[in-house]
A tleap script that builds the chain and sets N, CA, C and O, in Angstrom:
source leaprc.protein.ff14SB
mol = sequence {
  NMET TYR SER LYS THR ARG GLU LYS LEU LYS
  LEU VAL CYS HIE HIE CYS GLY LYS SER PHE
  ASP GLY THR ASN GLU LYS PHE CYS HIE ASP
  SER CYS ARG ASP ALA HIE ILE VAL GLU ILE
  GLU ASN ARG VAL LYS GLU ALA VAL LYS ASN
  ASP SER SER HIE THR ASN LYS ILE SER GLN
  ASP CSER
}
set mol.1.N position { -9.896 0.267 -7.116 }
set mol.1.CA position { -10.152 -0.641 -8.210 }
set mol.1.C position { -11.611 -1.077 -8.153 }
set mol.1.O position { -12.202 -1.185 -7.079 }
set mol.2.N position { -12.158 -1.316 -9.290 }
set mol.2.CA position { -13.560 -1.697 -9.359 }
set mol.2.C position { -13.721 -3.002 -10.131 }
set mol.2.O position { -12.946 -3.307 -11.038 }
set mol.3.N position { -14.726 -3.750 -9.760 }
set mol.3.CA position { -15.077 -4.986 -10.448 }
set mol.3.C position { -16.538 -4.885 -10.859 }
set mol.3.O position { -17.390 -4.569 -10.028 }
set mol.4.N position { -16.843 -5.151 -12.131 }
set mol.4.CA position { -18.225 -5.034 -12.601 }
set mol.4.C position { -18.925 -6.384 -12.443 }
set mol.4.O position { -18.533 -7.374 -13.061 }
set mol.5.N position { -19.960 -6.410 -11.611 }
set mol.5.CA position { -20.748 -7.624 -11.413 }
set mol.5.C position { -22.215 -7.263 -11.474 }
set mol.5.O position { -22.691 -6.442 -10.690 }
set mol.6.N position { -22.936 -7.871 -12.400 }
set mol.6.CA position { -24.378 -7.657 -12.560 }
set mol.6.C position { -24.763 -6.180 -12.595 }
set mol.6.O position { -25.618 -5.736 -11.829 }
set mol.7.N position { -24.142 -5.444 -13.467 }
set mol.7.CA position { -24.448 -4.040 -13.703 }
set mol.7.C position { -24.073 -3.120 -12.548 }
set mol.7.O position { -24.277 -1.911 -12.653 }
set mol.8.N position { -23.543 -3.636 -11.472 }
set mol.8.CA position { -23.093 -2.803 -10.354 }
set mol.8.C position { -21.574 -2.849 -10.304 }
set mol.8.O position { -20.955 -3.873 -10.594 }
set mol.9.N position { -20.999 -1.745 -9.938 }
set mol.9.CA position { -19.562 -1.733 -9.722 }
set mol.9.C position { -19.296 -2.020 -8.254 }
set mol.9.O position { -19.862 -1.373 -7.373 }
set mol.10.N position { -18.439 -2.984 -7.999 }
set mol.10.CA position { -18.049 -3.299 -6.627 }
set mol.10.C position { -16.595 -2.902 -6.449 }
set mol.10.O position { -15.806 -2.960 -7.392 }
set mol.11.N position { -16.253 -2.511 -5.268 }
set mol.11.CA position { -14.873 -2.182 -4.960 }
set mol.11.C position { -14.070 -3.459 -4.786 }
set mol.11.O position { -14.600 -4.479 -4.344 }
set mol.12.N position { -12.789 -3.400 -5.133 }
set mol.12.CA position { -11.886 -4.529 -4.967 }
set mol.12.C position { -10.742 -4.071 -4.074 }
set mol.12.O position { -10.114 -3.045 -4.337 }
set mol.13.N position { -10.477 -4.822 -3.033 }
set mol.13.CA position { -9.433 -4.488 -2.062 }
set mol.13.C position { -8.060 -4.466 -2.741 }
set mol.13.O position { -7.724 -5.382 -3.492 }
set mol.14.N position { -7.274 -3.428 -2.479 }
set mol.14.CA position { -5.935 -3.296 -3.050 }
set mol.14.C position { -4.969 -4.320 -2.472 }
set mol.14.O position { -3.951 -4.628 -3.092 }
set mol.15.N position { -5.272 -4.846 -1.305 }
set mol.15.CA position { -4.356 -5.789 -0.662 }
set mol.15.C position { -4.684 -7.237 -0.999 }
set mol.15.O position { -3.823 -7.969 -1.486 }
set mol.16.N position { -5.912 -7.654 -0.747 }
set mol.16.CA position { -6.255 -9.073 -0.905 }
set mol.16.C position { -7.023 -9.380 -2.183 }
set mol.16.O position { -7.159 -10.546 -2.552 }
set mol.17.N position { -7.528 -8.353 -2.866 }
set mol.17.CA position { -8.256 -8.561 -4.107 }
set mol.17.C position { -9.709 -8.962 -3.929 }
set mol.17.O position { -10.404 -9.243 -4.905 }
set mol.18.N position { -10.170 -8.989 -2.684 }
set mol.18.CA position { -11.552 -9.371 -2.389 }
set mol.18.C position { -12.504 -8.251 -2.802 }
set mol.18.O position { -12.229 -7.074 -2.571 }
set mol.19.N position { -13.620 -8.626 -3.412 }
set mol.19.CA position { -14.650 -7.673 -3.796 }
set mol.19.C position { -15.486 -7.331 -2.566 }
set mol.19.O position { -15.816 -8.212 -1.772 }
set mol.20.N position { -15.830 -6.047 -2.408 }
set mol.20.CA position { -16.602 -5.637 -1.237 }
set mol.20.C position { -17.455 -4.422 -1.552 }
set mol.20.O position { -17.185 -3.679 -2.495 }
set mol.21.N position { -18.492 -4.234 -0.742 }
set mol.21.CA position { -19.352 -3.058 -0.870 }
set mol.21.C position { -18.766 -1.941 -0.026 }
set mol.21.O position { -18.226 -2.190 1.052 }
set mol.22.N position { -18.870 -0.727 -0.503 }
set mol.22.CA position { -18.362 0.399 0.262 }
set mol.22.C position { -18.472 1.671 -0.540 }
set mol.22.O position { -19.100 1.706 -1.599 }
set mol.23.N position { -17.860 2.707 -0.030 }
set mol.23.CA position { -17.875 3.988 -0.731 }
set mol.23.C position { -16.613 4.073 -1.581 }
set mol.23.O position { -16.465 3.305 -2.531 }
set mol.24.N position { -15.725 4.965 -1.270 }
set mol.24.CA position { -14.490 5.094 -2.039 }
set mol.24.C position { -13.290 4.542 -1.286 }
set mol.24.O position { -12.183 5.068 -1.396 }
set mol.25.N position { -13.509 3.495 -0.532 }
set mol.25.CA position { -12.423 2.872 0.211 }
set mol.25.C position { -11.531 2.079 -0.740 }
set mol.25.O position { -11.976 1.656 -1.807 }
set mol.26.N position { -10.282 1.881 -0.355 }
set mol.26.CA position { -9.367 1.087 -1.168 }
set mol.26.C position { -9.144 -0.298 -0.577 }
set mol.26.O position { -8.591 -1.177 -1.237 }
set mol.27.N position { -9.574 -0.492 0.665 }
set mol.27.CA position { -9.330 -1.756 1.355 }
set mol.27.C position { -10.620 -2.261 1.976 }
set mol.27.O position { -11.458 -1.472 2.413 }
set mol.28.N position { -10.780 -3.592 2.014 }
set mol.28.CA position { -12.013 -4.179 2.532 }
set mol.28.C position { -12.072 -4.132 4.056 }
set mol.28.O position { -13.157 -4.199 4.635 }
set mol.29.N position { -10.924 -4.018 4.706 }
set mol.29.CA position { -10.892 -4.033 6.163 }
set mol.29.C position { -9.649 -3.281 6.628 }
set mol.29.O position { -8.678 -3.158 5.882 }
set mol.30.N position { -9.680 -2.781 7.853 }
set mol.30.CA position { -8.522 -2.065 8.398 }
set mol.30.C position { -7.279 -2.940 8.435 }
set mol.30.O position { -6.168 -2.441 8.257 }
set mol.31.N position { -7.448 -4.233 8.661 }
set mol.31.CA position { -6.285 -5.124 8.717 }
set mol.31.C position { -5.611 -5.223 7.347 }
set mol.31.O position { -4.388 -5.340 7.272 }
set mol.32.N position { -6.388 -5.179 6.268 }
set mol.32.CA position { -5.803 -5.174 4.925 }
set mol.32.C position { -5.042 -3.873 4.688 }
set mol.32.O position { -3.957 -3.883 4.106 }
set mol.33.N position { -5.605 -2.761 5.135 }
set mol.33.CA position { -4.924 -1.468 4.993 }
set mol.33.C position { -3.603 -1.479 5.747 }
set mol.33.O position { -2.576 -1.050 5.222 }
set mol.34.N position { -3.635 -1.973 6.990 }
set mol.34.CA position { -2.426 -2.017 7.804 }
set mol.34.C position { -1.375 -2.943 7.198 }
set mol.34.O position { -0.189 -2.612 7.191 }
set mol.35.N position { -1.798 -4.095 6.693 }
set mol.35.CA position { -0.866 -5.039 6.069 }
set mol.35.C position { -0.245 -4.427 4.813 }
set mol.35.O position { 0.935 -4.642 4.537 }
set mol.36.N position { -1.027 -3.674 4.062 }
set mol.36.CA position { -0.528 -3.012 2.854 }
set mol.36.C position { 0.533 -1.969 3.221 }
set mol.36.O position { 1.558 -1.855 2.550 }
set mol.37.N position { 0.282 -1.222 4.276 }
set mol.37.CA position { 1.247 -0.214 4.732 }
set mol.37.C position { 2.548 -0.882 5.154 }
set mol.37.O position { 3.630 -0.398 4.822 }
set mol.38.N position { 2.452 -1.988 5.883 }
set mol.38.CA position { 3.649 -2.718 6.316 }
set mol.38.C position { 4.430 -3.219 5.099 }
set mol.38.O position { 5.659 -3.141 5.084 }
set mol.39.N position { 3.740 -3.727 4.087 }
set mol.39.CA position { 4.415 -4.195 2.869 }
set mol.39.C position { 5.172 -3.061 2.187 }
set mol.39.O position { 6.304 -3.246 1.741 }
set mol.40.N position { 4.548 -1.892 2.108 }
set mol.40.CA position { 5.209 -0.744 1.485 }
set mol.40.C position { 6.431 -0.336 2.296 }
set mol.40.O position { 7.490 -0.070 1.729 }
set mol.41.N position { 6.291 -0.284 3.623 }
set mol.41.CA position { 7.427 0.070 4.475 }
set mol.41.C position { 8.570 -0.914 4.282 }
set mol.41.O position { 9.730 -0.506 4.210 }
set mol.42.N position { 8.262 -2.205 4.196 }
set mol.42.CA position { 9.300 -3.220 3.994 }
set mol.42.C position { 9.978 -3.062 2.640 }
set mol.42.O position { 11.193 -3.232 2.538 }
set mol.43.N position { 9.215 -2.740 1.600 }
set mol.43.CA position { 9.807 -2.529 0.276 }
set mol.43.C position { 10.744 -1.327 0.280 }
set mol.43.O position { 11.813 -1.368 -0.330 }
set mol.44.N position { 10.345 -0.254 0.967 }
set mol.44.CA position { 11.190 0.940 1.037 }
set mol.44.C position { 12.474 0.625 1.796 }
set mol.44.O position { 13.561 1.000 1.356 }
set mol.45.N position { 12.358 -0.064 2.933 }
set mol.45.CA position { 13.549 -0.440 3.703 }
set mol.45.C position { 14.496 -1.280 2.869 }
set mol.45.O position { 15.706 -1.055 2.890 }
set mol.46.N position { 13.962 -2.246 2.134 }
set mol.46.CA position { 14.777 -3.117 1.291 }
set mol.46.C position { 15.453 -2.321 0.180 }
set mol.46.O position { 16.609 -2.579 -0.157 }
set mol.47.N position { 14.739 -1.359 -0.385 }
set mol.47.CA position { 15.277 -0.570 -1.492 }
set mol.47.C position { 16.434 0.320 -1.058 }
set mol.47.O position { 17.361 0.543 -1.837 }
set mol.48.N position { 16.399 0.835 0.171 }
set mol.48.CA position { 17.454 1.751 0.625 }
set mol.48.C position { 18.426 1.093 1.598 }
set mol.48.O position { 19.293 1.765 2.156 }
set mol.49.N position { 18.288 -0.212 1.805 }
set mol.49.CA position { 19.119 -0.925 2.780 }
set mol.49.C position { 20.610 -0.725 2.508 }
set mol.49.O position { 21.371 -0.439 3.432 }
set mol.50.N position { 21.028 -0.870 1.276 }
set mol.50.CA position { 22.446 -0.753 0.932 }
set mol.50.C position { 22.786 0.586 0.298 }
set mol.50.O position { 23.863 0.739 -0.279 }
set mol.51.N position { 21.900 1.542 0.393 }
set mol.51.CA position { 22.111 2.860 -0.195 }
set mol.51.C position { 22.465 3.841 0.913 }
set mol.51.O position { 21.585 4.379 1.585 }
set mol.52.N position { 23.742 4.064 1.093 }
set mol.52.CA position { 24.175 4.956 2.175 }
set mol.52.C position { 24.226 6.417 1.735 }
set mol.52.O position { 24.497 7.291 2.559 }
set mol.53.N position { 23.977 6.701 0.478 }
set mol.53.CA position { 24.128 8.072 -0.017 }
set mol.53.C position { 23.203 9.052 0.688 }
set mol.53.O position { 23.598 10.187 0.954 }
set mol.54.N position { 21.979 8.633 0.996 }
set mol.54.CA position { 21.073 9.572 1.651 }
set mol.54.C position { 21.510 9.844 3.090 }
set mol.54.O position { 21.328 10.961 3.574 }
set mol.55.N position { 22.080 8.864 3.786 }
set mol.55.CA position { 22.547 9.109 5.155 }
set mol.55.C position { 23.861 9.880 5.153 }
set mol.55.O position { 24.097 10.689 6.050 }
set mol.56.N position { 24.716 9.648 4.170 }
set mol.56.CA position { 25.963 10.411 4.078 }
set mol.56.C position { 25.669 11.880 3.826 }
set mol.56.O position { 26.313 12.746 4.418 }
set mol.57.N position { 24.716 12.177 2.962 }
set mol.57.CA position { 24.370 13.563 2.666 }
set mol.57.C position { 23.816 14.253 3.905 }
set mol.57.O position { 24.145 15.410 4.165 }
set mol.58.N position { 22.991 13.570 4.664 }
set mol.58.CA position { 22.441 14.152 5.887 }
set mol.58.C position { 23.573 14.452 6.869 }
set mol.58.O position { 23.574 15.505 7.507 }
set mol.59.N position { 24.532 13.541 6.995 }
set mol.59.CA position { 25.655 13.740 7.910 }
set mol.59.C position { 26.508 14.926 7.474 }
set mol.59.O position { 26.974 15.691 8.319 }
set mol.60.N position { 26.720 15.091 6.176 }
set mol.60.CA position { 27.538 16.186 5.671 }
set mol.60.C position { 26.842 17.531 5.834 }
set mol.60.O position { 27.510 18.551 6.002 }
set mol.61.N position { 25.518 17.548 5.787 }
set mol.61.CA position { 24.767 18.795 5.918 }
set mol.61.C position { 24.738 19.304 7.356 }
set mol.61.O position { 24.462 20.482 7.584 }
set mol.62.N position { 25.013 18.448 8.317 }
set mol.62.CA position { 24.917 18.844 9.733 }
set mol.62.C position { 26.036 19.744 10.149 }
set mol.62.O position { 26.096 20.162 11.306 }
savepdb mol mol.pdb
quit
Protein backbone atom coordinates (compact mmCIF):
# COMPACT_ATOMS: atom_id res chain seq x y z
CA UNK A 1 0.00 0.00 0.00
CA UNK A 2 1.19 3.48 -0.72
CA UNK A 3 0.50 6.87 0.81
CA UNK A 4 1.12 10.05 -1.21
CA UNK A 5 2.86 12.74 0.84
CA UNK A 6 4.50 15.80 -0.72
CA UNK A 7 4.83 14.32 -4.20
CA UNK A 8 6.57 11.20 -2.86
CA UNK A 9 4.95 7.85 -2.42
CA UNK A 10 5.59 6.31 0.97
CA UNK A 11 4.93 2.72 1.88
CA UNK A 12 2.23 1.96 4.45
CA UNK A 13 2.58 -1.06 6.73
CA UNK A 14 -0.08 -3.74 6.12
CA UNK A 15 -0.25 -4.49 9.84
CA UNK A 16 -0.10 -1.21 11.76
CA UNK A 17 -0.80 1.32 8.99
CA UNK A 18 2.34 3.31 9.78
CA UNK A 19 3.96 5.14 6.86
CA UNK A 20 7.61 4.22 6.28
CA UNK A 21 10.46 4.53 3.80
CA UNK A 22 11.58 1.39 2.04
CA UNK A 23 11.63 -0.53 -1.19
CA UNK A 24 8.80 -2.93 -1.94
CA UNK A 25 8.30 -4.12 1.61
CA UNK A 26 4.78 -4.64 2.96
CA UNK A 27 5.65 -4.18 6.63
CA UNK A 28 7.53 -1.47 8.51
CA UNK A 29 9.30 -3.94 10.80
CA UNK A 30 9.82 -7.69 11.18
CA UNK A 31 7.64 -7.68 14.29
CA UNK A 32 4.71 -6.30 12.25
CA UNK A 33 5.26 -9.03 9.65
CA UNK A 34 5.34 -11.71 12.34
CA UNK A 35 2.23 -10.33 14.06
CA UNK A 36 0.40 -10.28 10.71
CA UNK A 37 1.32 -13.93 10.09
CA UNK A 38 0.05 -14.90 13.56
CA UNK A 39 -3.24 -13.07 12.89
CA UNK A 40 -3.71 -14.96 9.62
CA UNK A 41 -2.91 -18.29 11.29
CA UNK A 42 -5.46 -17.53 14.03
CA UNK A 43 -8.13 -16.63 11.46
CA UNK A 44 -7.52 -19.88 9.57
CA UNK A 45 -7.69 -21.93 12.79
CA UNK A 46 -10.94 -20.21 13.77
CA UNK A 47 -12.43 -20.76 10.31
CA UNK A 48 -11.76 -24.53 10.30
CA UNK A 49 -12.19 -25.14 14.04
CA UNK A 50 -15.63 -26.74 13.68
CA UNK A 51 -15.11 -28.04 10.14
CA UNK A 52 -14.26 -31.71 10.43
CA UNK A 53 -14.81 -32.46 6.73
CA UNK A 54 -11.19 -31.91 5.77
CA UNK A 55 -9.92 -34.23 8.54
CA UNK A 56 -12.56 -36.87 7.77
CA UNK A 57 -11.53 -36.90 4.11
CA UNK A 58 -7.87 -37.32 5.04
CA UNK A 59 -8.76 -40.22 7.35
CA UNK A 60 -10.83 -41.92 4.64
CA UNK A 61 -8.04 -41.57 2.06
CA UNK A 62 -5.53 -43.39 4.28
